[in-house]
N, C-alpha and C positions, 0 to 999 in steps of 0.2 A: 508389533513392530512399530515403535514410535517413530514419527518422522518430523521433521521441522519442514518449514515452507509450505508450499501449496500441493496438495496430491494432483497427480497428473490429469485427473478428470476436470479440473478447473481450466486447463489450458484448451478446451473445447477441440477444435479442428485447425490447427495451423497449418495444415497441408493445403488448406483453402487459400492461405495467403501465398504459400510457395507456389502453387500452380497458377495462380492469377499472375504473378510475376513472370514466371517464365511465359506465359500467354502473351501479355502486354509486350514484352521484350521481342518475343518472336514474330508478333504481327507488325511491329515497328520497322523491324528488319526486312520483312517481307515486302512492304510498302516502298522501301528504298530499293530493294532488289528488282521488282516488277519496272519500277521506275528507269531502273539503270537498262534494263534489258528493252524497254520501249523507247527510250530516247538514244541509247547508245553513249550516254555520257554518266559517269559515277558521279555520286554525291561529293560536294565539295564546299569548302568554306563553313558558312554558319549551319548548313544542313548536317554536317559532319560534326559539329560542335553540339548542337541540339540532340542529335542521335546520341553522342557521347554521354551526355547529362542524362538523357533518358535512360540510357543502359546501366549506367552506374546508380542512379537513384532507384530504378524499379527491378531490374534484374539483379542488382547488387544488394543494395541496401535493404529493400523491402524483403528480398528473399534471404537474405542475412537474418532478419528478426523471425522469418518462419524457421529458418534452421535452427537458432535458439530455442524457440518455443518447443519445436520438436524434440531436441534434445532434452528438454525438460519432461517430455511427456514419455521419455523411455522409448522413444520410435527410431530404432538404430539406421533402419533404411532411409526414410525420409529425412532425418537429421542429416546423414551423411551427405545424401544427394543434394539436399539445399544448400548447404554451406559450400560444397564443392563447386555448384552451379553458380552461386553467388560471386564466387572468385572467378568464373568464367565469364559471365557477363559484365562485370566490373573492369576486366583485363580488356574486353573486347571493347567496351565504352570508352576506356582511357587511350585504345589506338584511334579510335575516332576523333576524341579531343586533340590528340598530337596532330592528326592528318589536317583537322579544321583550323588550327594554330598556323601550321606551316602554309596553308593556303592564303591566309591573311597578313602574314609577317613576313617583311624582306628582310633578311639577316645581312647586316654589314659584314665586309671583309674583317676576318679575325685580325687581331693585333698581338704579336707575339710577345709574351711575358719576357722581361729581362732575364737572363741566366744569372746564376749566381755569381760569375766573373764579373758581369756587367754592371750589377748594382753599385760598387764602389766608384764607378764613374760618375753615376747620377747622384751619389752622396756629394763627391766632390765638387760637381757642377754646384750644387746648392748649399755648398758649406756656410755661404755668408747669409742665407736665408734662416728665418726661426723654423722651430719644428712644424708648426701647422702649414707653412709653405710647402716644406718638403713634402709633408703627407698628401697634400692636395695635388702636388707635381706627380707624385708616385700613381695617385687615382687617376689622373688624367693620361698619363702614359700606360697604365695596364689593366684599365678594366674595359674588356671588349663585351660582345654578347657571346654567353657561354654555349649557347644550343645552336649548333648549326642545323642546315635543312636535314630532316628525319630520312631515313631511308624509305624506298617504297614498301606499300603495306604488304606485298607479296613475301618481301624479306622478313618482315617484321612479325606477323601474325601466324605464317604458316607453322612453324615451329610448335606455337601453343596451340593451334587448332589440333594439329597431329596429337600432342600429348593427351588433349581432353577427349578425343574420339575414342581412346583405349578405356579411359575413365568412365564415359557416357555409355560404352559397350557393357561393362560390368554392371553398372546400376541397371541397364535395361534386363539383363538377365537376372539378376537378384530381384528386381522389383515383380517379376514373374511368379514369385512365390507369395505376394501380397495380395493382389487384384487383379483386375482385367484392364483398368484403366492406365495406371502407371506405365506398364509396358508400351503402351501404344505412345504415350507422352515422351517417354525417354528414348523410346527406339527411334521415333521420328527427329528427335535433337541428335541424336548421334548421326543418322543420314544426313542431317541439314549441316552439321560440322564439317562431314566429309565434302559434300558439294559447295560449302563456303571455302574449304581449303582449295577445291578444283576450281572455284569461280574466280580466284585470285589471278588465275592463268587464263581461264577459259570462260568468257562471259556468258556463253549460253547454259553454263551450269548453274547460274544464279537464279535462272527461272525455275528449275527444278527445285533448287534450294527453297524459294518462296512458296512453292506449292505445299512441300512437306512442313513449311512453317506455318501454312494456314491448317494443315492437320493438327499441328500443335494447339493452334488457337481453338479450333472447334471441339477435339476431344478434351483439352485442357478445361475448357469453359462447361463442358458437361460433367467432367470429374469435380470441378470445384463447386458446381450446384449439388451434385449428389453428397460431396461431404458437408456442404451448408446445411444440406436439409436433415441430413444425419445429427448433425449438431444441433439442430433446433428440435427434432422430435425423439433424438435418443434412440433411433433404430434406422435401418436401411430402407429408404423409401425408393430411390432408384438403383437399377441393377448395375453393376459393375464392381462393386467393393463388396466384401466379405467372402468372397470366393476368389480361389487363385487357379492359375493354369497349371502348377503342379505344387506338390508339397515338397518343401526344402529339404524336410526329414528324409526324403526318399534318397538323397544323396548319400546318406549316411546307411541306409538300411541294407547295402549290399556289404558293409564292413564285417570281416569275418568276427565270430563271438572272441576269438583270442585276441584280436587285435582291438575290439572295442572294449574288452576288458582293461587292456592295457592302456588306453587313451583315457579310460574312466579312471585309472589308478593315477595317472600322470597328471590329469587336470581336475581331480576332484575338489581341490581347493578353491580353483577358480571357478567351478560350477555349482557348487554347493551354497555358496555365499555371494549370492548376485546382488549388487547394489543397483535397485531398481529405480533409484531416484533420477539418474541421468543416462541416457543411451551411452552405449561403449564407443570412443573415440578413435579406436585403433584403425579401422578402416579408413577414417578421414585422414588421419596422420600419414599413414603409407600412400593414399592417393595423392596427397600435395607432394610427398617425396617423389612420386613418379613424374608429375608435371614439372616441378623444378628441375629435376635432373635431366629430363628429356629436352626442355628448352636450352639449357646450359649445354648439352651434348651437341645440340645443333650448331651453336655458336662456336662450341670447341672446333669443330670439323669446318669453320668459315662460313656458315650460313645462320644467319646474316653476318656481315662483316662488322656492322655498327650494332650496339646494344642498347640504343635508346628505349625503344617500345618493349624489348626483351626484358629490361630492369623493370618494367611497370607490371608485365605479367607474372615475373617472379614474386614480386613484393604483394601483390594481390594474393596469390598462392600461398606466400609466407604467412599472411594473414589469417587464412583458413587453418594453417598447421599450428599457429599460437592459440588459436581457440581448442584444437586438439589437445595441445599440451595443457590448457587450462582444464578442460574437461576431465582428464586424465590425473590432474591434481585434485579435482573434486572427487574424483572416485578413490582417492587415496592411491594411486598408482605412481609412485615416485621415479620408478624406472621410465615408464614412458613420458611422463612430464619432463624428466630431464633429456631424454631422447630427442623428442620431438623439438624441444627448445633448442639444443645443440645443433640438429639439422637446419632448422630454419635459419639460424645464425649463419650458418655455412651458406646456405643459398643466397640470403640477402648481400652478405658481404661479398660475396663473387661476383653477384650480377651488377651491384654498384660500383665494385673495382672497375669492371669491364665497361660499364656506362663512363666513368671518369677516364679510362684509358682510351676508348674508342670514341666519345662524343666530346666530354668536356677539355680534356688537354688538348686534342687537336684543334677544337674551336679556339682555344688561347695561342695557338701555333706553336704548340710542343709537336716535334716529329715522332713518329713511330719507335724510332730507334731510340730516342731519349726516354721515351715510355717505357721500352724494354729494359733499358739500363735502370730506370727508376725502381723496376719492380724487382729488381735482385736484392734492394735493400729491407725488402717486407719481409718479415719475419713470424707474423701472426699465424700463418698457416701451419707452422710447426707445432703449436700448441694444439691445434685441431687434430694433427696426428696422433700426439700423445693422449689426449682425452677420447679418441674414437677407441682406443684401446680397453676403456674402462667398461662401455656397454658389451664388448665381445667376453670380457671377463666374467660379467654376471650374467650374460646369455647361457654359459655354460651350464647353468641350472634351470634353463628354460627350455628350448627346443631346438633341433639342429638348424631349422630353417631360419631362425632368428639369428643364430649364430652367423650363419652364412650371409645373411643380410648385413650384419653388423661388419664383416669381415669385407665385404663389397665397399661399406662406407669407408672402411679405413684405407682401402684402395684408392677411393676417391680423394680423400684428404692427402694422399702421398702424390697423387698426380696433381694437385693444386700447388704444390711447393713451387715458388717462383724461380728458385735457384736451377730447376730443370731446364735443360738447353731448349731454346724457342722452338728449333726445328724439330723437336720430338715431343714436346710438352703438349701441343695442341691434341693430336692424334692419340697419345696416350690418356690424356683427360678424357677425350670424346669416347672412347673404348671404355674406361672406368665409369663414367656416366652412365652410358648405355647399358651396361650390366646391371648397374645399381636400379636404373629405371625400370628395367624388365622384372628384376627380383622385387621390386617394390609393388609392381604391378600385380604380380602373382599374390603376395601376401596381403593385398588390398582384396582381392577377390575372396581367400580363404577367410582372411577376418571378418569380412561382412556376411559371408554364408553363415559362419560359425556365431556370430553374434546374433544374426535374424534367427537362427535354431535354437539359441540359447545352449547349445551343446557344441562338443569339438565333432563335427561332423566329417571334416576333411584335416585328418591329421597332419602335424607338421614335423614328424620326427621326434624320437626319444631324447629326453634329456641326457647330457654327457655325464653331468654330476648332479647328484640330489642336493636340494637347497639346504639342507642340515648340514651335509659335508662341507658344501662351498662356506656356510656360516662357520663351521669349526674351523676351516682353515684359515679364513680372513681374520676371525677374533684370535685364533691362534699368535697371527703375525702380529697383531695388536698387543697381545700380552708379552710378545718378545721385545717390541718397542718400549713398553712402560711395565718392567718387571716388578717394579717397587710399588706400583699402585694396587691397592686392595680391592678387589670388586664391591661393591656396594650395592645391596639388591635394590632394583629400581621397582617404584609402583607403577602399576598399571597405567598406561596414558589413556587420557581421555581422547574421543574423536577429535574435539576441537584442538587439543596439544597435537595430537598426531598428524593433522593437516596442515597445522603452523609449521613444523619441520619438513614439510614435503619440499618446498623450492629451496632448500639450503644448498643442496647440491647445483643447482643450476645458478645460484647466487655466486658461488665461490667459481665454478666455470666461467661466468660473465667478467668476473675481475680477472681472472688468467688470462681470457683471451684477450681483453683490452691492454693488459699490461705487456703481453708479447707484442700486440700490434704496436704499442707505442715504442717500441726499440726499433733503431735503425742500425744497420751494419756499415752505414756510409754517412758521410756530411749532409745535413738536412738540405733541402732543396724544396721548391714550390711542388714541382711535379710528386716528390717524394711523400710530401704532406697531404696532398690530394688524395694519393693512392692508399695512404694509411689510413684515412679518415674513416671510411667505411667500418675497419677493424675494430676501431675503437668506438665510434658513435652507437653502432648497432647492438653490441652486447653490453658495452658498458653503460649505455643510457637507455636505449629504449626497451631492451630486455630486463634492465635492473628496474625499472618502472613496473614492468610486468610481475618480476618476483616481489616489488613491494606489494602490488595489488592482491597477488597471493596470499602475502603475510597478513594484509588486512582481511582478507576472506578467512584465515585461519584463526582469526580471532584473538591475535596478541596485539595488545594496545602499541606497544613499542617495536613491534617486529619488523614494520617498514622503515623504519627510521635509518638505519645503517643501508638498507638498498638505495634509499632517496639520497642519502649523502654522497655515496659513491656515484649515484648516477648525476649529481650536480656536478660532481669533480670530472668524470669524463666528458660530460656536455661542455663544460669551460674549455677543457683542453681542445675538445674538437672544434669549437668556435674558434678560438685563437688559431689554430692550424688551417682553417678554412678563411679566415677574415685576414690573416697576415698578407698574402698574396696580393689581395686587393686593397688593404687599407694602410699598409706599410707601417704595421703596429711596431714602435720601436723596441729596443730592448729592456729600457726601464719599465715598459708597461707588463712586459712577460715576467720581469723580477717582482713586479707588483702582485701578479697572480700567483705566484710561488709563494710568497709571503702569505697573501690571503687563504690559499689552500693549506698550509701547513697551520694556521690559525683556525681553519673550518674544521679541519680533522688532522690531528698532530701524526697519525700513523701513515698518511699518504704522502709524507715528505720524501720517501724514497720512490715514489711513482714520478715525481718531477726531476730530481736532482741526478741520481746516479742508476746508470743502466743496469748496472749488477744487483741493485735491490730491486729492480723491475722483475728481473728473472727469478730472484728469490720468492717474491711476492706471487709470482705466477706458480711456483713450485707449491707453495703454502697452499694457493688456491685449488691446486689438483689434488693435493692431500686431503682438503677439507670436502672436496666434492666426492672423493672415493670413501672418506668416513661417513659423510652422509647418507649415501647410497647403502652402504654396506648395513650401517646401523638401522636403515629403515627397511632393509632386505627381511627382517624377520617379521613375519606376519602377528600382528597384534590380535589378542583376542577381544571380541568387542565387550563392551560393558553390558553386563546382564540386563540393566534397567533399560537398556536402548534397543533390546531385540525381542520384546514381547509382542506378539503379533495381536492384530486388532479383533481376531475371533478365535475361540477355542481351537486347539490343534492337539487333541489327544493322539496318543500312539496307537496302532493296531495291533501292537503286541498284547495289549491288555484288554480284557473284557469289559473293564469299566470305560476304556474309549470307546468302545463298540456301543456300549449304552448310551454314552454320551452324544454321539452322532445320532444315533437311533432316536433320541428324544428330540433333538433338533429337527429331524426329519418329519417326525410324526406331529410336531407343533406346527408344521409349515414351512419350515427353514430351507435353506438351499446349501448344500454342503459340498466339499470337494473330496472324493473317495479314490482309492487305487482300483484299477480294473486289471484285465487279463493283459492289457498292453500300456496304456499311457494313463493318466489321471482324468478323472471326468467330474462333471456338475452332477449332482443328483437333487431329485425334488421327489416328495411322495405323490403318487397318482391320486392320493385322496384331498389333494390341495391343488386345483387348477390354477389359483393364483400363484402358487410358487414356480410352477412350470413356466408361466409367463414372466416370471422374475429371471428365470434361465435365460431367455430370449434378450432380456435387456441387458443381464449382466455381460453376455458374450457378443452384444450388438448383431444377434443371428438374425437373417431375415426370416420373416413369419412364414414364408412359403416353405421354409425347408422343415421337415418332422425331425423329431428327436426320437432316441431308441428306448427300448424298455427292457430292462435288464432282468435274468433270473439268475438263481444260484444255480440249478441243477437242471438237466434234460427231464429228470422225473417229475418236476413241477408241471411240466406240460402234458406229461402223460395223464396226470391226475385230473386235469381239465379237459382232456379228451378233444383237442382240436382236430378239424376234419382234415389230417394231413395222409397224403399219400404214404405207403409203404417206402417208396422210393425216396422220398424227402425225410421219412424219419430216419432211415438208414444212412442218409447224407450227413445230418445234424449229428448222429451218433459218432460219425467218423471226424468230424470238424470241431466238436465240443468237447471241454472245453479248450479254449485256444485264440489265437488273434483273427478269428474269422466271426463275422455276424451275417445273419441271413435275413433278408425281407421276404415276409409271407403275407398272405391275404388275412386282413383282420377280422374278427368276428365277435359273437358274444362271448366266447370262450376267454377273451381277454378280461372279463369282469371277473372271473372265478380264479384269475391267476394270483397265486401268494408265493412268497419267496421264503426262505429259511434264513437263521441266523440273524445277520442284519436286516436282511428283507423281510424275516418274520417279524419283526420288532416294528417295521414302519408301512408294511404293505408294498406293493410294487412300486417301483422307482422309475422315474423317467431320467434318462442321463443323456449328455452330451459331452464332448471334449472340454476338460478345464483350460481354456484358453480363449482370449478375446478372438471374435469370428475373422477368419482370414490368417490368424497368426500360427505360429508353430505349438504343437502339443506339449502338454508339460508331463516331463519325466522325471519329474523329482517334486516332491511336496513343498520344497523351499520355493519353486517357480510359480506353484499355485499362490503361496502365501503373497510372494512378491507383488505377482500381477492381479490379483482378485481378491486377496484377503478383506479389503475395506469393503468390499461388497457382498461377502458371504457371510453366513452364520455359523459355519464351522468347518474344519478340514481335517479328515483323518489321515495322519502322517504315517507313511510305510515306506520311506526312503526312496530309493532309485525304482522306476518302472522296470516292468519286464521287457518291454521293447522300446526302441527309439520311435517309432511310429505308431499311429492308432491300427485299429483292426481293419483288415479286408472286409468290405461290405459286398455281399453276392445277393443279387436279386433271384430269388428260387420261385417266383410266382408262375413260371412256364416250366417247372423242372420235369413234370410227367411227359411233357412234349419232347424231352431230352436236350432242353436247352438251359443253359446259365448265362446271366450276363451280370456284369459289375458295376457297382455305384461308385466304388472307390477301392483302389489297390493300396494296401498299406502293409502290416506286419507279413503277412503270407502272400508271395508271390502267385500271380494268375495261374502260372503254370502248375504250380503245385494244387491249386484249388481243383484245377481241371483234372489232373492227375487222380486226385481223391475221388472226384465225380465219376472218372473212368472205372476205377477199382469198385466203387459202390455199385454202378451200372452192371458190371460184369457178375458181382456177388449175387444182386438180384435176380439176374439171368439165370445162374447157376441153380437158385433156388426154386424158379418156376421150373426150370426142366427136370429137377429131382422129383 
């Protein structure tokens, strides 16, 4: 399997950086909390400013780097967690900056902007002056301080803290499937967020928050030290990593075989072709949806009334969602790349519209009634309603939960329509956002669990329509639109060409959103211009630059040219709309911009001149987005030259495949082979150095022994180990199957030989084929993607028999009537104990006879 770029091993242990970012940020906040409780006075002025800078740079930027590196290391849990917490710390730091600036700046009384009817009077009074004098007069009259006093922190940060509490709880639960350190750190962060939210009202809670922040500091420092030593020595030196509180695959062990078969059938395309170059961004994208929707829901219900700090929280959250869209594109997922991009556009537009309506315009002296009237002319949200139906259509071939999630987003877009009466719009929007936030939280948990397990452990419902049928219907519709066009056989696309086409749908949607937002149902005014500004600037400029970056990443030299051109046009439009109220730009300047834009890109003349052409342009963009997503929905077969694994991977169905693996093992190699349950790593017992390699490959602690495998129970009979009749009878009842027994070792081990593959190699030492602490490999593709670059061969046998590894029973005290368990796996404890009781009853009957 040829890969480009660096292998994940070269990224060492970026989790060290992520843990230290949380440690230093928590310790800084703890010091301020203890000072607040001791003195009875909260931080203010420069103290808040320094805290804000510290949290943004350390908790935000440094943790962002750690998240990006862990995504490249194919670490789903750490990558998702670090990027989500980077947005959290950055948002909290921005809140401190706002508080620090508000303590040191005295804002003058706002000066009301002249209304549209008052401007002619100003022009008449200055008719005898030249243009420059008139502009200066307008500047002196209309420039006030835009930002008024910020709202109290308890109204600004509470919504964000509550939203992140739910995210931190999910991360804490899922981290328990990885090791012992992360759950403590992330659990303490969860409790800290709760206490910080309470501490905004009750000062005493800050002391408890500081105590838990010290827990984060101490445990985080220990975890960072343990990971640093692991990176240096390539093995676990300090305990805490390499073992988990519970196996995530146990969540799916209880699934009925019929359901498991259906899940495998529905998701076999997604599971068997894993792209292990980057971690999966789906949990991160849904987590950011949860946070943004929750913050906006609080504001829709009137808490807080001003959205100055809320806009900052949503913006940092949207930055994390932008990274989710980016990594979805890198993984070749056009659907999620477009979906996350569309969602973050809505969240940022809504938040900054609220900022303009509740902070900027009131600071300019515009009344709330005038703001509400200006909102009625906005049309950009209608395009969101239309485009939100596109993911609903495509999710028909995915799963029911995805469809419900997309329908809830459509409900949110309907609730954002400004033409809804103000008296009912707030509650309608709040309820819709709350429903969507809850659904996003549930999907975040399911996505993260399934990503960690590399399997669909928690089903999300059956698909309503197969992908093939949906493609046939959509392409049939295309043939109806173009009946005279003859189909031309297309040559297979290379991966570079495929990734270059991925952002096309997002490109069309961004232009459509900007075009709709640029239209107005009423005459232009300053309030309408400023309210329409986010709807044009965010998708037209910011997201277009993002699309251009994706086109560069796709390998097309001229791919980013068109997105950059459109970004320049929409940015110029936005600047003129923003600057006009303050600089009094005369009409000739606007006409000059129109002429320049037409010369810059001829096709854009209808964006500036006629509203009807704007609508037509939006429709064309919508069609382009639909066509791009539909055309990309068909799975492309990977180039055969790009899929060769770095080690031999023969099939288990052929004797030559067995002989190939046997030869590698006999020569001292390490191979991945199937077992009764999951895939295992194996090495010949004749080569102790090969067994040592297994520990290095898995990052397995040296104090943990590995198993010895046999082909049949008769092989044990041949070497005559000193087992009691009860133990022999118990093993006859459990072998072969998903149970392993721990017995006392002795000289009989030296005589042990195995048959078929084992007879060719001698006894094999085995352990599960996965990095220590990570889920078991249940398909040979998972072994290839995670360990092929470190192995000498892999015996490919398709899906494993079980989702989890074997149950390991300690049989050293079986003659005393006692069984204990080292690990519960494929066979439940109750079943093993039931077998044991049956065996004891059978043995007792023989003795009595």
